[in-house]
C-alpha positions in Angstrom: -15.5 -21.1 -26.8 -12.4 -22.2 -24.9 -10.9 -19.4 -23.1 -13.8 -17.6 -22.0 -15.6 -20.4 -20.3 -12.5 -21.3 -18.6 -12.0 -17.8 -17.3 -15.6 -17.8 -16.0 -14.9 -20.9 -14.2 -11.8 -19.8 -12.6 -13.3 -16.4 -11.4 -16.7 -17.7 -10.4 -14.7 -20.6 -8.2 -12.4 -18.3 -6.7 -14.5 -17.4 -3.6 -14.6 -21.3 -2.4 -11.0 -21.8 -3.1 -10.2 -18.5 -1.3 -11.8 -19.9 1.9 -10.1 -23.2 1.7 -13.3 -25.3 0.8 -11.6 -26.5 -2.8 -8.6 -27.4 -4.5 -6.9 -25.2 -7.2 -5.8 -27.3 -10.4 -2.1 -27.3 -10.9 -0.9 -27.4 -7.5 0.6 -30.6 -5.7 -0.9 -29.4 -2.5 -4.2 -31.0 -2.0 -7.4 -29.8 -1.0 -7.5 -27.2 1.9 -3.8 -26.8 1.8 -3.9 -25.4 -1.4 -6.3 -22.2 -0.7 -4.7 -18.8 -0.5 -5.7 -18.6 3.3 -4.0 -21.7 4.1 -1.0 -20.6 2.2 -0.8 -17.3 3.8 -1.4 -18.7 7.4 1.6 -21.4 6.7 3.8 -18.8 5.4 3.4 -16.6 8.5 3.8 -19.6 10.8 6.8 -20.9 9.1 8.5 -17.4 8.9 7.8 -16.9 12.7 9.2 -20.3 13.7 12.3 -19.3 11.3 12.8 -15.8 13.2 12.7 -17.6 16.5 15.4 -19.8 15.5 17.4 -17.2 14.4 16.8 -15.0 17.5 17.8 -18.0 19.7 21.1 -18.5 17.9 21.9 -14.8 18.0 21.2 -15.0 21.7 23.1 -18.1 22.5 26.0 -16.8 20.5 26.1 -13.7 22.6 26.0 -15.5 25.8 28.9 -17.6 25.0 30.9 -14.5 23.8 30.0 -13.0 27.2 31.3 -16.2 29.1 34.4 -16.5 27.0 35.3 -13.0 27.6 34.9 -13.5 31.4 36.6 -16.9 31.4 39.8 -16.7 33.9 42.7 -19.5 34.4 42.6 -21.3 37.6 46.1 -19.6 38.5 44.4 -16.2 38.3 41.2 -17.5 40.5 43.6 -18.6 43.1 45.6 -15.2 43.2 42.3 -13.3 43.6 41.1 -15.5 46.2 44.5 -15.0 48.1 44.4 -11.3 47.8 40.8 -11.5 49.1 41.9 -13.5 52.0 44.6 -10.7 52.9 42.1 -7.7 52.5 40.1 -9.6 55.2 43.0 -10.0 57.5 44.0 -6.5 57.1 40.5 -5.4 58.1 40.5 -7.7 61.0 43.9 -6.3 62.3 42.2 -2.9 61.8 39.1 -3.8 63.8 41.4 -5.2 66.6 42.9 -1.4 66.9 40.0 0.5 66.7 38.1 -1.7 69.3 41.0 -2.3 71.6 39.4 -0.6 74.7 36.2 -2.6 74.2 37.8 -5.6 75.7 37.8 -7.8 72.3 40.0 -10.8 72.6 42.8 -11.1 70.2 43.1 -14.9 70.3 39.3 -15.2 69.1 40.2 -13.2 66.3 43.0 -15.3 65.4 41.2 -18.5 66.1 38.4 -17.1 63.6 41.3 -16.4 61.0 42.7 -19.8 61.0 39.4 -21.6 60.9 38.5 -19.4 57.7 42.0 -20.5 55.9 40.4 -24.1 55.0 37.2 -22.4 53.8 39.2 -19.9 51.6 41.4 -22.7 50.3 38.2 -24.9 49.4 36.8 -21.9 47.4 39.7 -21.4 45.5 40.1 -25.0 44.8 36.2 -25.2 43.7 36.6 -22.2 41.2 39.9 -24.1 39.8 38.0 -27.0 39.6 34.9 -25.3 38.0 37.3 -23.9 35.3 39.0 -27.0 34.6 35.5 -28.9 34.1 34.5 -26.2 31.8 37.9 -26.9 29.9 37.3 -30.5 30.1 33.8 -30.5 29.0 33.3 -32.0 25.5 32.4 -30.0 22.7 30.2 -32.6 21.1 27.2 -31.7 22.7 27.3 -28.2 21.8 28.3 -28.8 17.9 25.4 -31.7 18.1 23.0 -28.9 19.1 24.0 -26.5 16.6 23.7 -29.2 13.7 20.0 -29.9 15.0 19.2 -26.6 15.0 20.9 -26.0 11.2 18.9 -28.8 10.1 15.7 -27.7 11.6 16.1 -24.1 10.1 17.1 -25.6 6.7 13.8 -27.8 6.6 11.7 -24.9 7.5 13.5 -23.0 4.6 12.8 -25.9 2.0 9.0 -26.0 3.2 8.6 -22.1 3.2 10.0 -22.3 -0.3 7.5 -24.5 -1.4 4.5 -22.5 0.1 6.2 -19.5 -1.7 5.9 -21.3 -5.0 2.4 -22.7 -4.4 1.4 -18.8 -3.6 3.2 -17.7 -6.6 1.1 -20.2 -8.9 -1.9 -18.9 -7.7 -1.2 -15.2 -8.0 0.5 -15.4 -11.5 -2.4 -17.5 -12.9 -4.8 -15.2 -11.6 -2.7 -12.1 -13.1 -2.4 -13.6 -16.5 -6.2 -14.5 -16.6 -7.2 -10.7 -15.6 -4.5 -9.2 -18.0 -6.0 -11.5 -21.0 -9.6 -10.2 -20.2 -8.6 -6.6 -20.1 -7.0 -6.8 -23.4 -10.1 -8.4 -24.5 -12.2 -5.9 -23.4 -10.0 -2.8 -24.5 -10.9 -3.1 -27.9 -8.7 -2.5 -30.9 -8.8 1.5 -31.0 -5.0 2.7 -30.5 -4.7 6.1 -28.1 -2.9 8.7 -29.6 0.1 9.8 -28.2 0.3 13.3 -27.6 3.8 15.0 -27.5 4.3 17.7 -24.9 6.9 20.2 -25.5 6.3 22.3 -22.6 4.1 25.1 -21.9 5.0 28.8 -21.3 2.8 31.2 -19.4 2.2 33.4 -22.9 -0.9 34.2 -24.6 0.6 33.7 -28.2 0.3 29.7 -27.5 -3.3 30.4 -27.6 -5.1 28.9 -30.6 -7.5 30.8 -32.6 -11.0 29.9 -33.5 -10.1 28.7 -37.0 -7.2 26.5 -35.9 -9.6 24.9 -33.4 -12.5 24.3 -36.0 -10.0 22.4 -38.1 -8.8 20.0 -35.5 -12.4 19.2 -34.4 -13.4 18.5 -38.3 -10.0 16.5 -38.6 -10.7 14.5 -35.5 -14.4 13.7 -36.4 -13.3 12.5 -39.8 -11.0 10.1 -38.4 -13.2 8.9 -35.8 -15.8 8.0 -38.7 -12.9 6.6 -41.0 -12.1 4.2 -38.2 -15.6 3.3 -37.7 -16.3 2.3 -41.0 -13.0 0.3 -41.3 -14.0 -1.7 -38.3 -17.6 -2.4 -39.5 -19.5 -0.5 -36.6 -19.8 2.3 -34.3 -18.5 0.5 -31.5 -14.8 0.3 -32.7 -14.8 -3.6 -32.8 -13.8 -5.9 -35.3 -16.7 -8.9 -35.9 -14.3 -11.3 -33.9 -13.9 -8.7 -31.1 -17.4 -8.1 -30.7 -18.3 -11.8 -30.9 -15.9 -12.5 -28.0 -17.1 -9.7 -26.0 -20.9 -10.9 -26.4 -19.8 -14.2 -25.0 -17.9 -12.6 -22.3 -21.1 -10.6 -21.3 -24.2 -12.2 -22.5 -23.5 -16.1 -22.1 -21.0 -16.1 -19.2 -21.7 -12.7 -17.4 -17.9 -12.3 -16.8 -18.1 -8.4 -15.5 -20.1 -9.7 -12.7 -17.8 -12.8 -11.9 -15.1 -10.6 -12.1 -16.4 -8.2 -9.6 -17.1 -11.1 -7.3 -13.7 -12.1 -7.7 -12.3 -8.5 -6.8 -14.5 -8.6 -3.9 -13.1 -12.1 -2.8 -9.6 -10.6 -2.8 -10.4 -7.6 -0.8 -12.2 -10.1 1.6 -9.3 -12.0 1.6 -7.3 -9.0 2.7 -9.6 -7.7 5.4 -10.7 -10.9 7.0 -7.1 -12.7 7.2 -5.8 -13.3 11.0 -3.3 -10.5 10.2 -3.9 -7.6 8.0 -2.4 -8.1 4.6 -1.8 -4.8 3.4 0.2 -2.4 5.5 -2.7 -0.1 5.8 -3.1 3.7 7.5 -5.3 3.7 10.6 -7.0 7.1 10.1 -7.8 7.0 14.2 -4.4 8.1 15.2 -2.9 8.7 11.8 -0.1 6.1 12.4 1.1 3.5 10.1 0.7 0.0 11.5 2.9 -2.9 10.4 1.5 -6.1 10.0 2.9 -9.6 10.5 2.3 -10.7 6.7 5.5 -10.9 4.3 5.8 -8.0 2.0 5.8 -10.5 -0.8 2.3 -11.3 -0.1 1.1 -7.8 0.1 2.8 -6.8 -2.8 1.2 -9.7 -4.8 -2.2 -9.0 -3.4 -2.0 -5.2 -4.4 -0.7 -6.4 -8.0 -3.9 -8.6 -8.3 -6.2 -5.8 -7.1 -4.3 -3.3 -9.5 -4.8 -5.7 -12.4 -8.4 -6.3 -11.5 -9.3 -2.9 -11.3 -7.9 -2.2 -14.6 -9.8 -5.2 -16.0 -13.0 -4.2 -14.5 -12.6 -0.5 -15.9 -12.3 -1.7 -19.3 -15.2 -3.6 -19.1 -17.4 -1.0 -17.7 -16.3 1.3 -20.4 -17.7 -0.9 -23.1 -21.3 -1.4 -24.2 -22.9 -3.7 -21.7 -26.0 -5.3 -23.4 -27.1 -7.3 -20.5 -27.0 -4.5 -18.3 -30.5 -3.1 -17.7 -31.0 -0.5 -14.9 -31.3 -3.1 -12.3 -28.1 -5.0 -13.4 -26.3 -1.4 -13.5 -27.8 -0.5 -9.8 -26.4 -3.9 -8.6 -23.0 -3.3 -10.0 -22.6 0.2 -8.5 -24.0 -0.8 -5.3 -21.6 -3.8 -4.8 -18.8 -1.5 -5.8 -19.9 0.9 -2.8 -20.0 -2.0 -0.2 -16.7 -3.0 -1.2 -15.3 0.3 0.2 -13.9 -0.1 3.7 -16.3 1.7 6.1 -13.6 2.2 9.0 -11.5 4.6 7.0 -8.9 2.0 6.8 -7.4 0.0 3.7 -6.3 2.7 1.5 -4.4 0.0 -0.8 -7.9 -1.5 -2.0 -9.8 2.0 -1.9 -7.5 3.4 -4.5 -8.4 0.2 -6.8 -12.2 0.3 -6.0 -12.5 4.1 -6.6 -10.5 3.8 -9.9 -13.2 1.1 -11.3 -16.0 3.7 -10.0 -14.7 6.7 -11.9 -14.4 4.3 -15.2 -18.0 3.6 -14.4 -19.1 6.8 -13.9 -17.2 8.1 -17.2 -18.6 5.5 -19.5 -22.0 4.5 -18.1 -23.9 7.9 -17.7 -27.3 6.2 -16.4 -24.9 5.2 -13.2 -24.2 8.8 -12.1 -28.0 8.9 -10.8 -27.0 6.0 -8.4 -24.8 8.4 -6.3 -26.5 9.1 -3.4 -26.0 11.8 -0.7 -24.7 9.1 1.7 -22.0 8.0 -0.9 -21.1 11.6 -1.7 -20.8 12.4 2.2 -18.5 9.3 2.3 -16.1 10.8 -0.4 -15.8 14.0 1.3 -14.7 12.2 4.6 -12.2 10.3 2.9 -10.8 13.5 1.4 -10.3 15.1 4.9 -7.3 12.7 5.8 -4.3 12.8 4.2 -0.8 11.4 5.3 1.3 11.4 2.2 1.0 7.8 1.4 0.7 7.1 -2.3 -2.2 4.8 -2.1 -4.0 7.7 -0.4 -3.0 10.4 -3.0 -4.4 8.1 -5.8 -7.7 7.4 -3.9 -8.1 11.3 -3.6 -7.2 11.9 -7.2 -9.9 9.2 -8.3 -12.4 10.7 -6.0 -11.8 14.5 -7.2 -12.4 12.9 -10.7 -15.4 11.4 -9.6 -16.8 14.6 -8.2 -15.9 16.3 -11.3 -17.9 13.8 -13.6 -20.9 14.0 -11.2 -21.0 18.0 -11.2 -21.0 18.1 -15.1 -24.4 16.9 -14.8 -27.1 19.3 -13.9 -27.1 19.3 -10.1 -28.6 21.3 -7.1 -26.7 24.2 -5.5 -26.2 22.4 -2.2 -24.4 19.7 -3.9 -22.5 22.1 -5.8 -21.6 24.0 -2.7 -20.6 20.7 -0.7 -18.6 19.5 -3.3 -16.8 23.0 -3.9 -15.9 23.5 -0.1 -14.3 19.9 0.1 -12.3 20.6 -3.0 -11.0 23.8 -1.8 -10.4 22.4 1.6 -8.2 19.7 -0.1 -6.6 22.2 -2.4 -5.3 24.5 0.7 -4.3 21.5 2.3 -2.1 20.1 -0.5 -0.7 23.6 -1.3 0.0 24.9 2.1 1.4 21.8 4.1 4.3 21.5 1.5 7.6 23.2 2.2 9.3 23.6 -1.2 12.7 24.2 0.7 12.7 21.1 2.4 13.8 18.9 -0.6 10.8 16.4 0.0 10.4 15.3 -3.4 7.8 13.0 -2.7 5.4 15.4 -1.1 5.7 18.1 -3.7 4.9 15.5 -6.4 1.7 14.4 -4.5 0.9 18.1 -4.0 1.2 18.8 -7.5 -1.0 15.7 -8.6 -3.6 16.6 -6.1 -3.6 20.3 -7.3 -3.6 19.6 -10.9 -6.8 17.4 -10.3 -8.7 19.9 -8.4 -7.5 22.9 -10.6 -9.2 21.0 -13.7 -12.4 19.8 -12.0 -13.0 23.3 -10.4 -12.3 25.2 -14.1 -14.8 22.5 -15.5 -17.4 23.3 -12.8 -17.2 27.2 -13.4 -16.5 27.7 -16.9 -20.2 27.2 -18.4 -22.5 30.0 -18.6 -25.1 28.2 -16.2 -22.3 27.5 -13.2 -23.2 28.0 -9.9 -21.5 31.5 -9.6 -23.1 32.2 -6.3 -21.1 29.3 -4.7 -17.9 30.3 -6.8 -18.0 33.5 -4.9 -19.0 32.4 -1.8 -16.2 30.0 -1.2 -13.4 32.8 -2.7 -12.4 30.3 -5.4 -10.9 33.0 -7.4 -8.9 34.6 -4.9 -7.4 30.9 -3.8 -6.5 30.5 -7.4 -4.7 33.6 -7.5 -2.7 32.7 -4.3 -1.9 28.9 -5.1 -1.0 29.1 -8.8 2.5 30.8 -8.3 3.2 27.7 -5.9 2.0 25.4 -8.1 4.4 26.5 -10.8 7.4 26.3 -8.6 6.7 23.1 -7.5 6.2 21.8 -11.0 9.8 23.0 -11.5 11.2 21.8 -8.2 9.8 18.2 -8.7 12.5 15.5 -9.8 12.1 12.5 -11.6 8.8 13.0 -13.5 8.3 12.1 -16.9 8.4 14.7 -19.7 4.8 14.0 -20.8 3.8 14.2 -16.9 5.1 17.6 -16.5 3.8 18.9 -19.7 0.3 17.9 -18.5 1.0 20.1 -15.2 2.2 22.9 -17.2 -0.8 22.8 -19.3 -2.9 22.9 -16.4 -1.0 26.0 -15.1 -1.3 27.7 -18.3 -5.1 26.9 -18.5 -5.7 28.3 -15.0 -3.8 31.7 -15.6 -6.3 32.3 -18.6 -9.4 30.9 -16.5 -8.2 33.5 -13.9 -8.1 36.0 -16.6 -11.5 34.9 -18.0 -13.0 35.0 -14.3 -11.4 38.4 -13.5 -13.0 40.1 -17.0 -9.9 39.9 -18.9 -8.1 42.2 -16.3 
């Protein structure tokens, strides 16, 4: 009665606050100055001013050092001028000797030399006076200027610290609210932990039919017992069910969180400078933005937490969602995907929500049209090794697997199979196991494992599209790629034991799948 309405108000009002039309509670900065957009712009402005001051100071120090390195005493200047006069006199004598037959009057030359003596003396005196003036100039002006610069720098730092604090207050409050809602949507069911001891490529580890039947029976009994203990098939306690009904039926929290999610993405894409250090697919080069890394990381964490919250929400029963509500929610997600192939940081979070929705709301699978599927295929065609792109591709591959678990026509199967095989080849052939690029090898293993699992599921049933399987040469690709996949698993460093266990299980299943499709040979 208190927390859920408060969350509802927070999520619903963020769009106004994000655009600077309202004030956020708990901040000393009033009105528009408390909006994320204003804070971001002010943060960038202050950072640039500080950078300018520090750059000017560095240039001044460099110039002073160069001048000091060239500074000469007055006596040295006089000696240098005397030497220059002697060199000119010697040149004049040499000129007289060379031009003696041309009627040059020696008296004229001597007179010129005599006239130049006062001039040279004046130059030397001026140089000495200049140096004396430099030594005699007071240091007070320079010291005062340095103090003013330091004071201005300190004032900018204090103001910037205040802006960062206000920004952190907003970010932390949003993350905390999202985490609480995500926990409320997660239910009380505990995930069973599986211990992976590693798999060998041997047939003796295969279960026989009796073992499998016993395990399935035990799992069903355990599920029934948990459902009885919790008082319903949904796995919720009465308190949890009442809370969730309040979130969905009364306050429509999933829809408001989706709007909140879209507002943060709009904040990213519509900021004066792009918040995320995204990748441009036009030329394949990473472009850096002027936005501080602090902001980029915080926004990415908010989107990640928001995606988790939405994923948990759509995984539950949604009593307020009829077909129209489901369709509206899906189309809003699709419209959030960047249409210019830029913005992989937000794409990985959007596709994770899509995957959760398709997995847990079977009716939503009919909403995926040809344009959406083509967009997914297009996104798979680009890869520069960035972690956000790898995660986005992993989500898309799983989405294709969920879609193909339903009855679908041969052209769709062919389109999906071709896209997955092309991505599989790219992840396997563009990685050199001998160059010790651990991150690239890990990304290759992740993508290969996902595609292996999806393709095995697609073509393991009796009613699978065998003609597509044969046409694309999937089995031959499996035979060629599997050995390298196993080597990369062993080569990858820093992976958790459970993660490697999953990879090894996939390799074992692929070995069995190849034998199965080869007729046991």
